[in-house]
N, C-alpha and C positions, 0 to 999 in steps of 0.2 A: 849762602857766604860767598863772596867774589875771592877767589885766590889769581893773583897774579907773583910772575916769576920778575924779581927784577937783578941786575947784577951790580956789581959796587959802585956808583957812583951814580946809580940811576934812583932815580925819583917817580912817584906816583903822587896825582894831584886829586884833592877830593873839592869838587865843588871849586870856586875860582880864585880862594883865598890858603886852605892846606896843602899843603908840600910834605912829603914823608920821602925823605933822602935813604939811601943806602952808603954810611959811612965806614964801615968796615966789618970783615967778616973773621973769623976767627976760633975756627975750631966748629963747637956748635953754638958758640953765640953770635950773633951780627947787633951791630951797635946801629942807631938807627936816628935820625935827626928831625925836629920837626916844629918846618915853619906855621905858625898859625896867628893869629888877631887875636891881642891880649884880651879882650873876653871872652877866650873860645878854652874853654877848661880843659887843661890835659893830666890824666892821671893815671897810673899802672892801675891795669883792673883790679889787684889787689888792695891798692888803697882807696882805689873805687867803692868795692865791697863794703871796705868795712868805714867808709864816711855814710854810704848808705845805711849800714847795718845801727850807725850811732844815731844818725838820724832819726829814723823808725824808733831807735829805744828814749831819743829825748821826745819826740810826738807821744809815747805812749805813758809817759813819765807826767806827760803835761796833762793827760787826759785823766788817769788816776786823780791828779793833786783836784784839776776841776771839780771834779766826782767829791775827794772830801770836803773842799769848801760848801759844795752845795749840800750838801747833805749835815752840816757844820749848820750852817743858817736855817738849814728846815727845822732843827733843833729848837730853836731859839724862839 
């Protein structure tokens, strides 16, 4: 992990087109702004993990449904 120190109104660049700016610091909270192309998905980590879990659940459901259909047609 790369750790960088930034002050209020300073930024970090990721590649050529993603900029992370420090907008405000209030107590133990830091507000950041992210400028990125529209095709780059940006999520809070807990939301990202929730999406990953939902995607994983969806593929497992699909696999079990296919197995059920497969066994149904084998019986006939």
